[in-house]
N, C-alpha and C positions, 0 to 999 in steps of 0.2 A: 745098396738098393734092396737086397733081401731082407736086411735088418728092418728097414722101414716097413716092408710088407708084413713081416712077422709082428711088428708093433701094431699095425693096423688090425690084423686078425685077432691078436690077444686083447686089444681094446674091447672089441665087441664080444668075444668069447667070455672074458672075465665079467663084463658088464651083464651079460645074460645069465651067467652062472650064479650070480648073487642076487638076481632078481631086480636089478636096477632098470628102471624105465627112463630113457633119456628125457622125455618130456616132464617127468616128475622130479628130476634131479638137476634141472637146468643150472641152478646156482652152484652146484657142487662140481660141475665139469670144468676142468682146467685144460687149456691148450698148451702143448709143449711148443717151444719156439723152433719149430722145424718147418721147412717148406715141403709140402707134399708133392712129389714129382708125379706128373701125369702117368708115368709108366707103372706106378704101383697101384693105380686106382682100378677097382674092379669094373668089368663091363658085362653086360647081359649077353650070354652066349647065344641067345635067340635073335640078336640084332641082325637086321638085314644087311646085305653087302653094301648098301648105300650109306649106312651109318658108320661114323668113325668110332672104332673100339678103343678102349683104354684111355679115353680122353674125357675130361670134364667139359661139357659143351656149355660153358658159361663165359660171357664176355661182358666186361673185363674179368680177367682171372681173379677170383676172391683171394683174400690174404691167406686164410687158413681153411682147409677142407678135410673132413673125414667122411667116408661113406662106405656102404656095403654092397650087397648083391641081391637084395630083395626088391621085388616090385610091389608097390602099394597102389591099390586101385581107389579112384576117387568117386565117392557117392554122387548120384544124380541130385541129392539134396545138399550137397556141399555148400558151405557158406563161410565168408570172412566175418570175424567178430573182433571187436576192439574195446579196450578199456577207455579209450579217448572218444567217447560217444558225442561230445559237443564240437568236435573238430570237423568243419565242413571240408577242409583241405584233405584230410585223411578219408573222409566219407567219399568224396569224389574220386580219390585215388583207388579205393577199394572197388567202387562201382566200375571205374574205367578198366582196371585189370580184370575183373570178373568178365566184362564183356569181351575183352581181348583174348582171354584164355578160353572161355566156354562158348565157342561159336557153333558147336554141333549138339544135336540131341544125343544124350548118353543113356545107356541101360545100366541097370543094377548088375553087380558082379557077385557071384556066389562064394568068392574067395574069402579068406579070413582077414586079410589085410585091407580094410576099407577106411579110407580118410573122409571124415564127415565135416571137418572144421579146421580152419587155421586161425588161431588167435593172434592178433596183432597187438602187442603190448608196448605202448610208448610211455616213457618215463617222464617227459617234459611237455608241458602245454605250450611252451614258448615257440612261436613260429616265425621268429625274426629271421630274415634272410640276408645275412651279411657275410663278408669274408670270414672263413673259419667255422661256419655253422657245421654242427655235428651230422655227418652222414653215415656214421657207423651202424651196422645192423648185425644180427645173429639169426640164423635159421636152424630150427631143430625139427626134424621129422623122424619119428621112430619107425621101426620095421613092421609094426602091426596095425598102425592106424588107430588103435584104441583110444589113445590119449590125444588124437589130433596132431596138429603141428603148431609151431610157434614162430613168429617173427618178433624179435625183441629189438627195440631201437631207443635211443636217447630222444629223438625228435621225429616228427612226422616225415621229415625229409629222408632220414635214415629208413623209415618204414617204406617209403616210396622206392628207394634203392633196393630194399629187400624184395619188394613185390616184382621188380624188374627181374631179379635173379630167379625168383620162383616161376615167373612166366617162362623163362628159358629151360626150367627143369620139368615142366609138365608137358606131356604128349598125348595125343589121341590115337587110339587103335581103331582104324577105320573098318577092319574086318570084324572085330568084336564089339565095336561101338561103345567103348568106354575110355575115360581119361585115366592116366596113370602117372606115377612118378617112379622111375627106375632107380636102382642102386641105393635103396634105403638100407639102413638109416642114414640120414644126412645130418652133419653138424657143419655149419658154415659160420666163420667169424670174419667179418670184412669191414675195411675202412679205407678211404683213399690215401694215397701217398701225398698228394699235394692239395692244398685248399682252393686253388684257382685253376680250373680246367675248362677251357672254353673254345668257341669257334667264333671268329669275327666274320660278319657278313656286310658287304657294302651294298647299301640300298640307294646310293646316289646314281651310279652309272646305269643301273637298271632298277626299275621299280618292281617291288614284290607286294602282292595284295596281303591284307591282314590274314586271310585264311592260309596263305602260303607260309607266312611268318610263323603262324601258330603251329602249322605242321612241322616246320623246321624246328621249333622249340621242343615239340614232342619227340622228334628224332634225336635231339640233343639228350633228352632225359633217358631214352632207351639206351644210349651209350654211356650213361652215367657222367656225362658233362654236367657242369653246374654254372656256366656262364654263357650268356648270349651277348657278345660284344657287338653292339648295333652301330656300325659305321654309317650313321644315318644320312650325313650330308657331305658334299664335296664340291669341287668346282663345277661339276656337271649339273647338279640339281640340289635344291633345298626343299625336300618334301615335308618337313615337320611344320605343322601349324604352330604358330606363335600368337597368343592373344595379346601380348605386349607389343609385338611388331608384326602386325597382320600382313604388311607388304612383302614379308620375307619369302612367302611361298610363290611369289611371282617368279622366283627362281627354280620352281619345279618344272618337270618336263611338260606337264599339262594340268589342267584344272581337275582331271580325273586321277592324277597320280600324286596325291597328297595324303598324308596321315593326319586325320583330325585329332583333336584332343581326346575324343572318345576312343578312337582307334589306338592311340598310344596307351591309354589306361587299360584297354582290353588286352593288348599284347603283354603289358607288364603283369596283369592279373593272371593271365594264362600261364605265363612263365612261373609265377610264384606257385601255382597249383601243381607244377611239375618239378619244384625244387631248383628253378633256374633263376639266377640273378641276371638282371638286364643292365648292362653297363653301356651307357650312351656315349658316343663320341661325336663332338662337334669340333672339327679341326680348325685351329687358329694359331698364328695369323695367316698361314698359308692356305692354298686351295679354297679361296673365298670368292671366286668369280660369281658364283650363283647368288651370293649375298647382294651383289651390286646391281642385280636386275631390278629389285624392288627399292634398293637404297644405293644409288649410284655414287654418293659421296664417300662411301667406305672404300672405294677402289682408288688406287693411286692415279693421279693425273698423268696423261701421256704415256701410260704403261706400254701401249702398243708400239711406241717409238723404239722400244728395245727389241732387238732381234729375238732374244730368248723369250719374249712375252707376246709373240705374234701368233702363237698356235691357236687356231680357231677351235671353239667348243663344237662338238663334244669330245674331240680327241684328247687334248691336253688341258689347255687354258688354265694353267696353274698360276693364277694371279693372287697375290697376297692382299690382305687388308692394307689400307693406307694408315700406317701406325701414327701419323701426325694428325689424323682427322678425329675431332672429339666425338663425332657420330660413331666411329669404329669402336671406341671404348664403351659408348653408351649402349650400343646394340650388343657387342660381345659380352660385356659384363651383365647386361639385362637378360640375355639368353641363358647365361649360367645360373642366374638367380631363378628365372622362371622354370627351367627344367630340373632344377634341384629342389623345387618346392615339395612340401610334404604330400601334396595332392597329385604329384607327378612321379618323378624318379626318386624313390626313397633309398635306392642303392648308394652305398657309401663311396664307391669308386666312380669317378667321372673322368672321361678321357678328353684331353684338349689337344691331341695330335702334337703340334710343334714340329712336324717334319717338313722337309723339302720346301722351305721358304725360298721363293725365287727372288733373290735380292736385286737382280738387274731390273726388275719391274719398278723399283724406286728410283732408278737413275735420273729419269727425266721429269721428276716432280719437284718444282722449285719449293713448294710448301714443305715437302719432307726435308729438303736440304736446309731450309731456314729453320724448321723445327729442331733438327738435330744440333744446329749451332746454338740454338736457344737453350737446349737441354744439356749442352756440353757433351754430346755423343759423337764420337769420331768415326765409327764404322757402322755399316748396315747390321752386322752381326750384334753389335752392342745395342742397336736400336730394337732388334728382335728380342734381345734379352729384356729390355725395358718393358716391352709389351707382355712378354711371357710371365715376368714377375707379377705384373698386375693381375693377370688371369689366375695364376697360382694362388696369390694371396686372396683373391675373391673366393675361390673354391674352399680354401682353408677356413675363411671367415664363415662360410656357409656350412662348415662342419664336414666337408667332403675330402676325400683323398685323391689328389690329382694323379692321373696316369698320362704319360707322355711317351712318344716313340723316342728311340735312342738319340735322335738328332739334338734333342734338348740337352741331354747329358754331355754329348760331344761339344755342343755349342758353348756351354758354360766352362767346360774343361779347357777349351782352347782359347777362350777370351782372355784379354789382358786385364779385365776388371777384377777386383777382389771378390765381388759377390759370387757366391757359389749357388748351384742348383739347390733349392731348399730340400732338406732331408725328408720332407713328407712325400716328395714325388716318387712314384713307382715308375721304373724305367722299363719300357717294353722294347726288346731287342728284335731287329728284323734283318740285320745283315749278318755279320759274323757272330755266331753264338758264343765264341770265346770272349766276347766283350763282357759277358757276365762275370768273368774273373775280375775285371776292373770295377764294374758297378757294385758288386757285392763287397769287394775290398774297401770301396769308399763308403760303404754303409747303406747303399740304396737297395730297397726291395726291388726284385727284378722278375720280369716275365719273359719267357722264350718264345719267339715267333720267327725264327730264321727263315728267310725266303726259301732257302734250301735246307730242309725239305718241307717246311710248313706252309708254303704258299701254294694252295690247291689249284689256283688258276694256271699253274705250270703243268702242262700235260705230261712232261717227261718225268715227273716225280711219281714213282709207284709206291704201293703201300709198304713194301719192304724197306725202302729208304726212309720212309716216315717212321716205321716201327723201330729201325735200328738207331735212330737219333736218341742219344741220352742227354737230357737237358742239363744235368749237373756237371758235365765234363769240364774239368779245369777249375772248378770252384773249390776253394779251400774248405776243408771239412768244418772249420769253425764258422764259416759264412754260409753254409748250406741252408740254414734257416731263413736266409734273406731271399732264396729262390721260392717264389710263391707257386710257380707252375708254369703254365704256358697256354698258347692258343694257336690253332691253325687258322689260316686266313683265306677267305674267298673274296677276291676282288672281282667285280662284276662287269668289267669291260666286255667280256666275251660270254657272259652268263646271264640267263634270266630264268623265269619260272619253268621254262621248257626243259632245262637241262641241269638245273641247280642241284637236285638230289644225287644224280648220277655223278656229278663233278665232286661233290663233297664226300659222299659215302661210297665205299667203305674206307676210303683213305683216311678220313678223319677218325674213324673207328680205331685205326692203329694208334693214333695219338691218344685217344680216350683210354685205352689200356695202359699205355706207357706212363700216363700221368696218374692213373688210378692205382695200378697194381705195383707190387714191390719189384725191384730190379730182378730178384731171384725168380719171380713168377712171370717175367716178361722179357726174357733175354734171348729168345730163340724164334726166328721166323718160321722155322721148320715145324715146331710144336704149335705155334700160333696159328698157322695157315688153316688147318682143318676147322678150328674153332671159329676163325673169322669168316670162313666160307659159310658155316652153318648159321652164324649170327647174321650175316648178310641175307640169308634166306628168311630169317625171322623178321628182318626189316621189310622185306618184300611182302611177307604175309600181312604186315600192318599198313601197307600201302605206301611205304617209303621206297622210292625208286632207286635204290642203291645199284650201282653198276657191278659187273663182275670184278674180281680182284685186280686184274691188270688189263682190263679192256673197257672200252666205252660201251660195248654191247656184246651179247653172246656171240660166240664164233661158230657154234654148231648145235644141233638138237641135243638136249641133255637135261638131267634132273638137276635142280638147284642143289640138291643134297648130295650129289656125286660129282660136282664140278671141280 
């Protein structure tokens, strides 16, 4: 520990003694492959008792950090500048963060360390938002302010992640009325551990307005998530407008609870401006009761004669499509084509569910029985495989990557037929996370979403349990590249806009750090807790109603920053 501390001091002493300015020598600075422990980081001795000392208050924890003990003051004339002047995405991000950071009138400071500018230098003009897009960034702020500061990134999305880190570094002194950055000089080099880091939100069981979804996307970006998994439809409602099948929204809760084509495009665009991919899920062939409100022929005849299929909506009503009905295929494949068009979802991943197919609902349909004989299909499981192959092939033909819940993997693995789950399918695990050992062994790219602890509708799951979950457990070292990341999930049976944010955050924030930060930098709830508490305060400051760490509401009068 002492050796690391000596190294940190020598780094800055040697740098100053030979007249090196960090901002002038960016390309000459090399990082040693060490993890900087929070205990060796300097803290300002003038910090109030409500501030956590010797801790980098950045969430998620960056990959590599070096810093000092000087406070740099920010000029009232401070500005962001960039070399990428034609990017509206970056321009909007700079304007957005400027407004988030500088909410108070500030005074000039007579000190010598004044920061007038931060240059945002982006190397690529490519703003393609697909799996694996570059989110890396570097931040350089010297201890004098003379040469300003720099955020360097490969893409605009890396710059957005850097702006979020900068937001968490800047504070306002209300007594002296100026903005400041403590612990300068700063050198941060950061990039995510996994390329797919998301939150799934179910908008079928409760409807969320466009404004709520946009705010939800903003909260994802603050956490450095990069995927909004939109579980848009289910048995309870079908709120997505389809121009190809206009009667499908008869399955919505009401005429006021529908996402128009304009709404959908607005949500996708808003997400893109925050570096968030929107992965749509239309579950099939199960959970299809809402489809049948507008198109009754897609539901199996006499399904209610089966005890397992008598649950009334909106509680369960898990009725699958009639896989013998031509209209089921026309509508299902047509929806996949419509929502994967260039003018709609240009995201490469598309989720088709494949989970919890209630086979007993097919028991009493003579048409299904006759169709199975005609197709030489002996079991309902094989009938489901027949349908799923059609849907998978449709997506692949459209140039998309199918994502399915683990049920599809298990279905194909247990079937007596020789056909295997196509290798293009990404398997999303939601029961035993150790199933990832099998899926990756078999060559499938995999996402972790185990209901314990990633299902946020479970009130007994606290943030520590979420944080302690290591998604790569059990996976062979040679197969780790197949683990793309994971998602926490918010099913909305008992959640709507009134309690959404408190249910999701800050528990999802724990996942955000584990999927972004290295294992070495995210392996202790003890060291994470004060940073998470402070990050939760920053969410509240930005209007995100995050709950206290292990409670649904505050338990007594207290400062957010000393909770």
